[in-house]
C-alpha positions as a printed NumPy array, in Angstrom:
array([[151.758,  92.873, 109.903],
       [149.959,  96.022, 111.001],
       [151.292,  97.497, 114.259],
       [149.113,  99.488, 116.651],
       [149.68 , 101.125, 120.038],
       [149.349,  98.618, 122.878],
       [146.151,  98.464, 124.915],
       [146.209, 101.094, 127.632],
       [148.638, 103.379, 125.778],
       [147.992, 106.25 , 123.396],
       [149.748, 108.459, 120.889],
       [149.75 , 112.189, 121.535],
       [149.046, 113.506, 118.039],
       [150.123, 116.933, 116.726],
       [146.638, 118.446, 117.094],
       [146.648, 117.598, 120.832],
       [150.287, 118.381, 121.625],
       [149.709, 122.172, 121.955],
       [146.947, 121.49 , 124.503],
       [149.315, 119.236, 126.449],
       [151.965, 121.969, 126.419],
       [149.375, 124.476, 127.598],
       [148.627, 122.262, 130.62 ],
       [152.293, 121.789, 131.509],
       [153.194, 125.45 , 130.98 ],
       [150.382, 126.726, 133.194],
       [151.237, 124.25 , 135.976],
       [154.945, 125.161, 135.805],
       [154.059, 128.843, 135.952],
       [152.05 , 128.348, 139.164],
       [154.651, 126.061, 140.766],
       [157.339, 128.703, 140.244],
       [155.218, 131.161, 142.272],
       [155.364, 128.709, 145.183],
       [159.148, 128.228, 144.852],
       [159.045, 124.552, 143.816],
       [162.081, 123.195, 141.939],
       [161.88 , 120.537, 139.227],
       [163.343, 117.078, 139.792],
       [163.582, 114.238, 137.253],
       [164.134, 110.585, 138.108],
       [164.513, 107.394, 135.997],
       [161.387, 105.64 , 134.725],
       [162.575, 102.316, 136.179],
       [163.971, 101.454, 139.598],
       [164.801,  98.384, 141.658],
       [161.568,  96.499, 142.325],
       [162.27 ,  96.403, 146.052],
       [162.005, 100.203, 146.245],
       [158.321, 100.103, 145.296],
       [157.58 ,  97.04 , 147.426],
       [158.925,  98.784, 150.519],
       [157.36 , 102.179, 149.84 ],
       [153.954, 101.381, 148.34 ],
       [153.4  ,  98.232, 150.392],
       [154.035,  94.605, 149.47 ],
       [150.356,  93.726, 149.908],
       [148.861,  96.605, 147.886],
       [147.045,  96.014, 144.606],
       [149.72 ,  98.034, 142.81 ],
       [152.549,  95.735, 143.913],
       [150.57 ,  92.499, 143.786],
       [148.743,  92.985, 140.469],
       [149.684,  96.1  , 138.543],
       [153.452,  96.661, 138.335],
       [155.436,  96.13 , 135.147],
       [158.353,  94.141, 136.53 ],
       [161.126,  92.502, 134.519],
       [164.58 ,  91.003, 134.933],
       [167.478,  92.683, 133.139],
       [170.542,  90.933, 131.728],
       [172.254,  91.226, 135.097],
       [169.352,  89.248, 136.609],
       [168.213,  92.251, 138.66 ],
       [164.49 ,  92.73 , 139.236],
       [163.476,  96.133, 137.853],
       [160.089,  97.854, 137.688],
       [158.685, 100.667, 135.576],
       [157.645, 103.267, 138.132],
       [153.954, 103.017, 139.06 ],
       [154.071, 106.336, 140.959],
       [156.526, 109.186, 141.535],
       [157.062, 109.649, 145.269],
       [159.249, 106.592, 145.952],
       [161.798, 107.596, 143.303],
       [162.001, 111.142, 144.608],
       [162.526, 109.981, 148.19 ],
       [165.195, 107.557, 146.949],
       [166.917, 110.48 , 145.155],
       [166.564, 112.689, 148.253],
       [168.363, 110.063, 150.365],
       [170.963, 109.066, 147.757],
       [172.115, 112.637, 147.089],
       [171.874, 113.803, 150.746],
       [169.546, 116.601, 149.67 ],
       [168.354, 117.123, 153.244],
       [171.889, 118.118, 154.278],
       [171.965, 120.848, 151.631],
       [168.652, 122.333, 152.79 ],
       [166.503, 121.42 , 155.815],
       [163.342, 121.781, 153.695],
       [163.024, 120.976, 149.992],
       [160.093, 121.618, 147.642],
       [160.115, 119.611, 144.42 ],
       [157.813, 119.08 , 141.477],
       [157.905, 116.54 , 138.662],
       [156.287, 115.568, 135.37 ],
       [156.558, 112.134, 133.816],
       [155.059, 108.834, 132.672],
       [153.967, 106.148, 135.154],
       [152.992, 102.543, 134.428],
       [150.327, 100.26 , 135.925],
       [148.77 ,  97.174, 134.39 ],
       [145.178,  98.119, 135.189],
       [141.992,  97.669, 133.182],
       [142.027, 100.62 , 130.758],
       [139.012, 102.923, 131.005],
       [138.095, 106.572, 130.671],
       [140.776, 108.619, 132.426],
       [142.857, 105.558, 133.328],
       [145.582, 104.15 , 131.069],
       [148.406, 101.671, 131.597],
       [150.967, 104.276, 130.605],
       [149.773, 107.541, 132.115],
       [151.365, 110.894, 132.823],
       [151.442, 112.641, 136.158],
       [152.625, 115.87 , 137.659],
       [153.183, 116.068, 141.374],
       [154.819, 117.916, 144.252],
       [156.782, 116.762, 147.294],
       [157.74 , 118.848, 150.344],
       [160.284, 117.059, 152.513],
       [161.508, 118.267, 155.911],
       [158.612, 119.806, 157.856],
       [155.871, 118.479, 160.119],
       [154.214, 121.905, 160.344],
       [150.498, 121.755, 159.402],
       [151.097, 125.023, 157.539],
       [152.891, 122.929, 154.903],
       [149.85 , 120.657, 154.574],
       [147.669, 123.714, 154.014],
       [149.996, 125.15 , 151.377],
       [150.194, 121.87 , 149.459],
       [146.408, 121.472, 149.493],
       [145.863, 125.113, 148.493],
       [148.37 , 124.65 , 145.662],
       [146.358, 121.712, 144.299],
       [143.169, 123.769, 144.472],
       [144.888, 126.756, 142.856],
       [146.163, 124.739, 139.899],
       [142.732, 123.348, 139.075],
       [141.029, 126.708, 139.499],
       [143.621, 128.334, 137.243],
       [142.226, 126.24 , 134.391],
       [138.725, 127.514, 135.15 ],
       [137.409, 124.056, 136.046],
       [133.892, 123.749, 137.427],
       [132.298, 121.199, 139.757],
       [135.4  , 120.575, 141.896],
       [135.254, 119.248, 145.455],
       [138.052, 118.895, 148.016],
       [137.843, 115.891, 150.364],
       [139.912, 115.847, 153.546],
       [140.798, 113.323, 156.245],
       [143.452, 112.38 , 158.754],
       [144.461, 108.736, 159.072],
       [146.577, 109.354, 162.166],
       [149.958, 107.837, 162.909],
       [151.388, 104.524, 164.108],
       [150.378, 105.42 , 167.685],
       [146.684, 105.992, 166.806],
       [146.091, 103.005, 164.603],
       [146.249, 100.051, 167.067],
       [143.134, 101.253, 168.94 ],
       [141.272, 101.797, 165.66 ],
       [142.416,  98.404, 164.37 ],
       [141.021,  96.693, 167.5  ],
       [137.678,  98.477, 167.162],
       [137.519,  97.79 , 163.441],
       [138.342,  94.094, 163.86 ],
       [135.581,  93.844, 166.444],
       [133.171,  95.497, 163.98 ],
       [133.961,  93.165, 161.055],
       [134.402,  89.86 , 162.857],
       [130.814,  88.809, 162.103],
       [130.8  ,  90.402, 158.616],
       [133.901,  88.931, 156.975],
       [131.919,  87.022, 154.346],
       [130.306,  90.303, 153.206],
       [133.63 ,  91.649, 151.948],
       [135.295,  90.887, 148.62 ],
       [138.253,  88.52 , 148.538],
       [140.803,  91.362, 148.324],
       [139.329,  93.044, 151.391],
       [139.363,  89.793, 153.35 ],
       [143.143,  89.722, 152.784],
       [143.4  ,  93.41 , 153.726],
       [141.709,  92.63 , 157.035],
       [144.747,  90.571, 157.999],
       [147.402,  92.977, 156.703],
       [146.162,  96.575, 156.666],
       [142.472,  96.966, 157.604],
       [142.526, 100.714, 156.956],
       [142.913, 100.093, 153.23 ],
       [139.487,  98.419, 153.08 ],
       [138.048, 101.954, 153.081],
       [139.728, 102.473, 149.688],
       [137.818,  99.569, 148.088],
       [135.375, 100.566, 145.318],
       [133.343,  97.337, 145.521],
       [129.716,  98.256, 146.265],
       [129.346,  95.219, 148.548],
       [132.283,  96.364, 150.687],
       [131.093,  99.98 , 150.773],
       [127.72 ,  98.795, 152.081],
       [129.335,  96.529, 154.699],
       [131.392,  99.488, 155.998],
       [128.385, 101.737, 156.5  ],
       [128.634, 101.969, 160.307],
       [132.321, 101.082, 160.678],
       [134.419, 102.991, 163.241],
       [136.385, 105.827, 161.603],
       [140.046, 106.523, 162.264],
       [139.15 , 110.192, 162.903],
       [137.513, 109.103, 166.152],
       [140.738, 107.439, 167.344],
       [143.307, 110.183, 166.702],
       [145.673, 110.849, 169.598],
       [146.166, 114.367, 170.971],
       [149.053, 115.256, 168.632],
       [147.273, 114.065, 165.491],
       [144.049, 115.81 , 166.54 ],
       [145.903, 119.081, 167.059],
       [147.747, 118.725, 163.755],
       [144.517, 118.105, 161.827],
       [142.767, 120.944, 163.654],
       [145.511, 123.372, 162.572],
       [145.348, 122.151, 158.954],
       [141.597, 122.853, 158.887],
       [142.065, 126.251, 160.528],
       [144.616, 127.29 , 157.904],
       [142.316, 126.146, 155.087],
       [139.436, 128.083, 156.683],
       [141.612, 131.196, 156.884],
       [142.331, 130.918, 153.148],
       [138.649, 130.47 , 152.362],
       [139.106, 126.955, 150.982],
       [135.998, 124.816, 151.242],
       [136.382, 121.107, 151.97 ],
       [134.353, 118.029, 152.852],
       [135.465, 115.897, 155.799],
       [135.544, 112.28 , 154.628],
       [136.46 , 109.702, 157.272],
       [136.687, 106.986, 154.593],
       [139.419, 108.751, 152.619],
       [142.574, 106.674, 153.155],
       [144.3  , 106.587, 149.702],
       [145.632, 103.346, 148.195],
       [149.295, 103.453, 149.248],
       [150.623, 102.188, 152.563],
       [153.041, 105.055, 153.178],
       [150.424, 107.71 , 154.048],
       [150.121, 109.163, 157.574],
       [147.967, 111.921, 159.063],
       [146.578, 114.306, 156.394],
       [145.089, 112.758, 153.259],
       [143.134, 114.658, 150.608],
       [141.635, 114.391, 147.139],
       [140.269, 116.9  , 144.644],
       [137.487, 115.404, 142.536],
       [135.612, 116.486, 139.435],
       [131.906, 115.846, 138.903],
       [132.587, 115.584, 135.156],
       [134.565, 112.328, 135.248],
       [132.191, 109.693, 136.625],
       [133.824, 106.754, 138.442],
       [137.44 , 107.839, 137.826],
       [136.79 , 111.281, 139.296],
       [139.966, 112.045, 141.258],
       [142.069, 114.813, 139.712],
       [144.56 , 115.143, 142.58 ],
       [145.35 , 112.819, 145.475],
       [147.912, 113.178, 148.199],
       [148.833, 113.386, 151.845],
       [151.567, 113.058, 154.431],
       [154.172, 110.294, 154.415],
       [156.178, 111.043, 157.554],
       [157.693, 107.547, 157.852],
       [158.712, 106.9  , 154.245],
       [162.141, 108.571, 154.269],
       [163.279, 106.5  , 157.256],
       [161.59 , 103.381, 155.836],
       [163.781, 103.707, 152.729],
       [166.994, 104.128, 154.72 ],
       [167.134, 107.883, 155.386],
       [166.852, 109.898, 158.58 ],
       [163.494, 110.329, 160.303],
       [162.061, 113.081, 158.073],
       [158.432, 114.235, 157.682],
       [157.044, 114.892, 154.19 ],
       [153.875, 115.605, 152.223],
       [152.928, 115.681, 148.551],
       [150.347, 115.016, 145.884],
       [150.138, 113.51 , 142.417],
       [147.729, 114.275, 139.58 ],
       [146.93 , 112.606, 136.273],
       [147.424, 114.812, 133.218],
       [145.174, 112.646, 131.018],
       [142.262, 113.172, 133.419],
       [142.876, 116.911, 133.55 ],
       [143.023, 116.927, 129.739],
       [139.649, 115.116, 129.6  ],
       [137.916, 117.585, 131.921],
       [139.364, 120.592, 130.074],
       [137.989, 119.208, 126.807],
       [134.604, 118.321, 128.299],
       [134.22 , 121.792, 129.832],
       [135.7  , 123.506, 126.748],
       [138.406, 125.249, 128.794],
       [141.256, 125.024, 126.311],
       [142.142, 128.428, 124.813],
       [141.76 , 128.816, 121.03 ],
       [144.805, 127.616, 119.152],
       [147.191, 130.313, 117.978],
       [149.763, 128.374, 115.99 ],
       [149.58 , 130.269, 112.713],
       [152.562, 130.469, 110.422],
       [153.878, 133.993, 109.923],
       [154.805, 133.13 , 106.348],
       [154.552, 130.287, 103.855],
       [156.967, 130.491, 100.889],
       [155.594, 129.217,  97.568],
       [158.565, 128.74 ,  95.173],
       [158.085, 127.851,  91.512],
       [161.249, 126.256,  90.124],
       [164.707, 125.328,  91.402],
       [166.121, 128.849,  91.477],
       [163.116, 130.023,  93.487],
       [163.62 , 127.124,  95.929],
       [167.24 , 128.16 ,  96.54 ],
       [166.224, 131.738,  97.257],
       [163.342, 130.546,  99.416],
       [165.73 , 128.449, 101.531],
       [167.934, 131.462, 102.219],
       [164.941, 133.622, 103.091],
       [163.642, 130.945, 105.455],
       [166.941, 130.915, 107.327],
       [166.955, 134.703, 107.743],
       [163.314, 134.85 , 108.829],
       [163.638, 132.015, 111.36 ],
       [166.712, 133.659, 112.874],
       [164.463, 136.667, 113.562],
       [161.985, 134.432, 115.4  ],
       [159.36 , 134.192, 112.657],
       [157.452, 130.917, 112.106],
       [157.861, 129.976, 108.462],
       [157.607, 127.005, 106.134],
       [158.017, 126.209, 102.443],
       [156.612, 123.768,  99.905],
       [158.794, 120.64 ,  99.66 ],
       [156.669, 118.735,  97.154],
       [157.053, 120.82 ,  93.984],
       [153.31 , 121.493,  93.754],
       [151.484, 123.984,  91.552],
       [150.852, 127.506,  92.854],
       [147.178, 126.688,  93.425],
       [148.082, 123.621,  95.502],
       [150.673, 125.561,  97.464],
       [148.128, 128.247,  98.343],
       [145.751, 125.518,  99.542],
       [148.53 , 124.085, 101.7  ],
       [149.307, 127.538, 103.121],
       [145.64 , 127.923, 104.023],
       [145.635, 124.481, 105.703],
       [148.734, 125.488, 107.684],
       [146.926, 128.693, 108.769],
       [149.643, 130.894, 107.308],
       [149.05 , 134.616, 107.728],
       [150.892, 135.457, 104.524],
       [152.381, 133.715, 101.482],
       [155.44 , 134.814,  99.549],
       [155.192, 133.723,  95.915],
       [158.508, 133.39 ,  94.094],
       [158.221, 132.633,  90.39 ],
       [160.177, 133.475,  87.231],
       [158.849, 137.069,  87.076],
       [159.59 , 137.67 ,  90.753],
       [163.172, 136.491,  90.323],
       [163.706, 138.847,  87.361],
       [162.35 , 141.844,  89.314],
       [164.107, 140.977,  92.583],
       [160.717, 141.298,  94.25 ],
       [158.351, 138.652,  95.587],
       [154.558, 138.703,  95.608],
       [153.33 , 138.888,  99.211],
       [149.755, 137.641,  99.622],
       [147.644, 138.287, 102.719],
       [145.711, 135.049, 103.258],
       [142.883, 136.748, 105.125],
       [142.179, 139.747, 102.87 ],
       [143.549, 138.066,  99.682],
       [145.374, 141.334,  98.906],
       [148.744, 141.05 ,  97.145],
       [151.684, 143.411,  96.797],
       [155.254, 143.313,  95.573],
       [158.079, 143.429,  98.088],
       [161.861, 143.464,  97.696],
       [163.367, 140.275,  99.036],
       [165.824, 142.269, 101.166],
       [162.959, 144.079, 102.932],
       [160.895, 140.984, 103.741],
       [162.062, 140.645, 107.352],
       [161.274, 144.312, 108.032],
       [157.81 , 143.929, 106.439],
       [156.904, 140.93 , 108.556]])
């Protein structure tokens, strides 16, 4: 039987791994400037955690989660997103008592049983940030600016920031009444999923990608028009801070995000290069989630971003730096005695921080030189019978093809 990676998963092969590291390293570097600390959580949690946080009626919970029963007959789920686990950890370890405001970031795999397509896999990797403990709109502005900064640091082109406020539990009843009035004669124009959303969470209809539903919502009342005084003031301050930092944005009254825990500020950064799956970063406030999961009433905001999508755009726009993974030295031994000496030299060179390798297949000198060239070695040390007698190796520069003799004891100094 021939085994292959499952649909919706992929192998990260050695030629792509350096690019992946480049992405992670650059993001970590920026996050450290903003004083974010890394947090890591398990890849599976109790199923109930995601039902309560994401929303029992969302597509993620209803259709997309990888849920299973363990030997103790507990229902467990591979995490479909990162925020719920971090809030669970925040509550479990009383992190709010150690500091009134915490700023975390994470990297890790997430799992959703969706239809695989460009930029969307069933096992996908995300990085994200969470700021827990402040309702200040200044925090919203920093988080949004951070998302913009990360994408600009990669030199990406064709980016757009979309911004909205979906209010709070006090604003939404009036909007719900107006929206229900608007759709009461149009119910049959919506897809089946949206007809269910009408009963449970009408706001989430704005997140539907069905063209029929988008058309039916053309003149629908927007939540922005129903914000109460506090939410209006909060959103006004967020926009003022973004204006002060020179960050351009597009107000989008339809931007609600697909998770039930969002409140007030929501935002997305999109790329023109990606087509339908164009969102690089999505996030917003979730001021009720900590208390919903059993903690104290604590405001919070964050965002998540798909690394695979970022990888795609970087490749499409040719933004990856040229690879610089050359070997400092490749040792080409000819015979057992030469292999023994080569092994000792390798140990000494690697201890000095030099990237080195050796032939393990007993090939001819010609084949070893070809392998050194394939490995992009800067230099090759040839150790044959004559070199062993002299106590000197032949050092070959792979670019100029020049060769010279060098005492084995002086090799580290030479390199």
